[in-house]
TORSEKOL-458496 format. One line per 5 residues: number of its first residue (from 0); their letters; for each residue x, y, z of C-alpha. Coordinates in steps of 0.02 Angstrom, whole numbers, plus 50000, padded with zeros to 5 digits. Each point is the difference from the previous one (the first is absolute). Example, Ala and Ser with C-alpha at 12.3 -4.5 7.8 and 13.67 -1.06 7.14 Angstrom:
BEGIN
0	AS	50615 49775 50390 | 50069 50172 49967
***
This chain:
BEGIN
0	MARKS	50557 50481 50420 | 49979 49811 49994 | 49830 49924 50024 | 49978 49888 50152 | 49877 49865 50043
5	KKGQT	49918 49982 50169 | 50140 49882 50048 | 50132 50127 49951 | 50056 49915 49839 | 50074 50129 49882
10	YRHTP	49944 49996 49819 | 50141 50111 49936 | 50061 49872 49875 | 49832 49941 49932 | 50018 50109 49843
15	AFILL	50175 49929 49972 | 49937 49822 50008 | 49853 50042 49886 | 50119 50071 49869 | 50116 49851 50020
20	FLVRE	49857 49879 49965 | 49936 50105 49854 | 50172 49990 49917 | 49968 49813 49983 | 49823 50013 49932
25	NLYGA	49844 50106 49997 | 49886 49960 50148 | 49834 50053 50074 | 49984 50054 50181 | 49946 49835 50079
30	ALLNT	50137 49908 49904 | 50128 50124 50068 | 49940 49969 50177 | 50008 49811 49973 | 50175 50012 49928
35	LQKEL	50059 50107 50146 | 49925 49880 50127 | 50074 49848 49913 | 50176 50067 49972 | 50014 50101 50161
40	PWYHT	49892 49910 50128 | 50076 50100 50144 | 49953 50167 49918 | 49824 50033 50061 | 49890 50111 49895
45	DSAVI	49822 50007 49939 | 49903 50045 49843 | 49969 50180 50057 | 50187 50033 50010 | 50028 49919 49829
50	YRSLQ	49864 50103 49916 | 50053 50163 50084 | 50179 49968 49943 | 49942 49960 49823 | 49898 50161 49997
55	DLEQE	50151 50101 50059 | 50115 49916 49873 | 49875 50032 49861 | 49982 50184 50048 | 50189 50023 49993
60	GAVKS	50009 49911 49832 | 50099 49848 50061 | 49863 49879 49946 | 49857 50007 49878 | 49842 49898 50002
65	YWETD	49880 49923 49876 | 49839 49902 50016 | 49992 49818 49945 | 49823 49951 49952 | 50032 49857 49878
70	TAGPA	50006 49861 50130 | 49856 49918 50091 | 49954 50081 50164 | 50009 50180 50053 | 50109 50129 49912
75	RKWYQ	50171 50022 50080 | 50110 50153 50009 | 50176 49946 49951 | 50158 50098 50036 | 50164 50014 49906
80	ITPKG	50161 50089 50040 | 50050 50154 49900 | 50171 50074 49962 | 49972 50116 50149 | 49964 49844 50103
85	LERLQ	50166 49925 49948 | 50087 50159 50060 | 49906 49989 50166 | 50048 49817 50017 | 50184 50050 49983
90	EFKED	49974 50134 50134 | 49921 49872 50115 | 50147 49882 49971 | 50124 50135 50050 | 49898 50046 50155
95	IEMRK	49984 49818 50054 | 50187 49972 49976 | 50036 50147 50116 | 49876 49937 50129 | 50078 49827 49989
100	RNLEF	50172 50074 50038 | 49927 50094 50149 | 49917 49843 50066 | 50160 49899 49976 | 50094 50132 50101
105	FLDSY	49870 49987 50138 | 50008 49810 50005 | 50190 49997 49998 | 50009 50131 50137 | 49873 49908 50104
110	ETFRR	50096 49836 49984 | 50160 50089 50054 | 49909 50068 50153 | 49924 49831 50040 | 50168 49911 49990
115	RTEK	50078 50128 50117 | 49863 49979 50129 | 50010 49809 49997 | 50180 50001 50062
***
Protein backbone atom coordinates (compact mmCIF):
# COMPACT_ATOMS: atom_id res chain seq x y z
CA MET A 1 0.00 0.00 0.00
CA ALA A 2 1.21 3.53 -0.72
CA ARG A 3 2.50 5.68 2.09
CA LYS A 4 0.55 8.84 2.85
CA SER A 5 1.44 12.06 4.60
CA LYS A 6 -0.81 13.78 7.09
CA LYS A 7 -2.19 15.84 4.20
CA GLY A 8 -3.00 12.70 2.21
CA GLN A 9 -0.17 13.02 -0.33
CA THR A 10 0.68 9.59 -1.71
CA TYR A 11 4.35 8.63 -1.91
CA ARG A 12 3.81 5.68 -4.24
CA HIS A 13 6.18 7.02 -6.88
CA THR A 14 9.00 8.22 -4.63
CA PRO A 15 11.09 5.09 -5.37
CA ALA A 16 10.54 5.62 -9.10
CA PHE A 17 11.79 9.20 -8.91
CA ILE A 18 14.76 8.13 -6.78
CA LEU A 19 15.78 5.54 -9.38
CA LEU A 20 15.26 8.07 -12.17
CA PHE A 21 17.61 10.56 -10.49
CA LEU A 22 20.17 7.83 -9.71
CA VAL A 23 20.33 6.90 -13.41
CA ARG A 24 21.80 10.36 -13.99
CA GLU A 25 24.35 10.25 -11.17
CA ASN A 26 25.11 8.79 -7.77
CA LEU A 27 23.60 10.90 -4.99
CA TYR A 28 23.35 10.96 -1.20
CA GLY A 29 20.00 11.23 0.58
CA ALA A 30 19.85 15.00 1.13
CA ALA A 31 20.91 15.60 -2.48
CA LEU A 32 18.09 13.32 -3.65
CA LEU A 33 15.59 15.29 -1.58
CA ASN A 34 16.93 18.60 -2.96
CA THR A 35 16.76 17.30 -6.53
CA LEU A 36 13.19 16.09 -6.04
CA GLN A 37 12.12 19.42 -4.53
CA LYS A 38 13.83 21.41 -7.29
CA GLU A 39 12.60 19.39 -10.26
CA LEU A 40 9.13 18.55 -8.90
CA PRO A 41 8.18 21.44 -6.61
CA TRP A 42 4.53 20.29 -6.49
CA TYR A 43 5.53 16.81 -5.23
CA HIS A 44 5.68 17.20 -1.48
CA THR A 45 7.87 14.80 0.45
CA ASP A 46 10.33 14.86 3.30
CA SER A 47 13.64 13.29 4.26
CA ALA A 48 12.00 10.44 6.21
CA VAL A 49 10.17 9.27 3.08
CA ILE A 50 13.37 9.52 1.01
CA TYR A 51 15.43 7.52 3.50
CA ARG A 52 12.71 4.86 3.99
CA SER A 53 12.46 4.49 0.22
CA LEU A 54 16.25 4.24 -0.11
CA GLN A 55 16.31 1.58 2.61
CA ASP A 56 13.57 -0.41 0.84
CA LEU A 57 15.32 -0.08 -2.53
CA GLU A 58 18.61 -1.20 -1.02
CA GLN A 59 16.99 -4.22 0.65
CA GLU A 60 15.49 -5.33 -2.67
CA GLY A 61 18.85 -4.83 -4.44
CA ALA A 62 17.72 -1.94 -6.67
CA VAL A 63 20.37 0.40 -5.23
CA LYS A 64 23.62 -0.07 -3.40
CA SER A 65 25.36 2.36 -1.11
CA TYR A 66 28.88 3.37 -0.18
CA TRP A 67 30.36 5.84 2.27
CA GLU A 68 32.29 8.87 1.04
CA THR A 69 34.78 10.04 3.64
CA ASP A 70 37.39 11.77 1.47
CA THR A 71 35.73 15.20 1.43
CA ALA A 72 35.69 17.82 4.16
CA GLY A 73 32.74 17.56 6.51
CA PRO A 74 30.85 14.54 7.70
CA ALA A 75 30.90 11.21 5.89
CA ARG A 76 28.02 10.77 3.46
CA LYS A 77 26.24 7.62 2.38
CA TRP A 78 25.96 7.69 -1.42
CA TYR A 79 23.59 5.59 -3.49
CA GLN A 80 23.89 4.16 -6.98
CA ILE A 81 21.45 2.24 -9.12
CA THR A 82 22.07 -1.45 -9.82
CA PRO A 83 21.02 -3.65 -12.75
CA LYS A 84 18.03 -4.72 -10.60
CA GLY A 85 17.26 -1.01 -10.15
CA LEU A 86 17.25 -0.52 -13.92
CA GLU A 87 14.70 -3.35 -14.20
CA ARG A 88 12.56 -1.74 -11.48
CA LEU A 89 12.79 1.61 -13.27
CA GLN A 90 11.38 -0.04 -16.41
CA GLU A 91 8.56 -1.55 -14.32
CA PHE A 92 7.78 1.88 -12.86
CA LYS A 93 7.72 3.37 -16.36
CA GLU A 94 5.17 0.79 -17.52
CA ASP A 95 3.03 1.31 -14.42
CA ILE A 96 3.09 5.10 -14.79
CA GLU A 97 2.17 4.84 -18.49
CA MET A 98 -0.89 2.76 -17.55
CA ARG A 99 -1.88 5.21 -14.82
CA LYS A 100 -1.45 8.09 -17.26
CA ARG A 101 -3.85 6.39 -19.71
CA ASN A 102 -6.37 5.89 -16.89
CA LEU A 103 -6.10 9.53 -15.85
CA GLU A 104 -6.45 10.71 -19.46
CA PHE A 105 -9.62 8.61 -19.75
CA PHE A 106 -10.97 10.20 -16.58
CA LEU A 107 -10.18 13.74 -17.75
CA ASP A 108 -11.64 13.16 -21.22
CA SER A 109 -14.78 11.61 -19.74
CA TYR A 110 -15.16 14.44 -17.29
CA GLU A 111 -14.83 17.05 -20.05
CA THR A 112 -17.50 15.23 -22.08
CA PHE A 113 -19.81 15.29 -19.07
CA ARG A 114 -19.07 18.95 -18.38
CA ARG A 115 -19.79 19.98 -21.98
CA ARG A 116 -23.12 18.13 -21.90
CA THR A 117 -24.21 19.83 -18.69
CA GLU A 118 -23.28 23.31 -19.97
CA LYS A 119 -25.81 23.12 -22.81
